[in-house]
Wavefront OBJ file of the C-alpha trace (Angstrom):
o trace
v -32.585 -29.749 20.536
v -29.984 -31.977 22.391
v -30.686 -33.420 25.825
v -28.326 -36.027 27.800
v -31.799 -37.799 28.983
v -33.529 -39.806 26.541
v -36.960 -37.375 26.587
v -39.369 -36.383 24.083
v -41.524 -33.084 23.991
v -45.465 -33.774 24.912
v -46.575 -30.972 22.560
v -50.766 -31.184 21.798
v -51.882 -29.706 18.696
v -52.925 -26.022 18.416
v -56.843 -25.494 18.826
v -58.701 -22.446 18.062
v -61.155 -21.334 20.474
v -62.910 -18.165 21.600
v -60.912 -15.740 23.466
v -62.214 -13.164 26.451
v -63.483 -9.912 25.230
v -61.433 -6.700 25.925
v -64.313 -5.828 28.568
v -63.529 -8.886 30.700
v -59.877 -8.983 30.391
v -60.228 -5.122 31.805
v -62.780 -5.709 34.114
v -60.812 -6.375 37.432
v -57.982 -4.030 35.993
v -57.385 -1.310 39.142
v -56.982 1.139 36.016
v -57.210 1.021 32.395
v -57.766 3.615 29.703
v -59.599 2.448 26.715
v -57.845 -0.828 25.433
v -54.632 -0.889 27.597
v -53.764 -1.449 31.299
v -52.427 1.704 33.202
v -49.445 0.656 35.115
v -47.041 2.814 37.438
v -44.300 4.752 35.521
v -40.974 3.359 36.920
v -38.757 4.852 34.514
v -37.993 8.476 34.523
v -36.209 8.740 30.686
v -33.048 9.850 32.198
v -31.270 6.654 31.345
v -28.529 6.752 28.653
v -28.338 2.896 28.384
l 1 2 3 4 5 6 7 8 9 10 11 12 13 14 15 16 17 18 19 20 21 22 23 24 25 26 27 28 29 30 31 32 33 34 35 36 37 38 39 40 41 42 43 44 45 46 47 48 49
């Protein structure tokens, strides 16, 4: 990328580490179904966009 200022990206190396289990991720979700969050429907499918 080109910048007008003399800057450099300060990036760190990727480090593999343990991630959260599905159970822990969904533990505080108001609603879930198996491995998915349930969210309110906001589209009714009638849009032609």
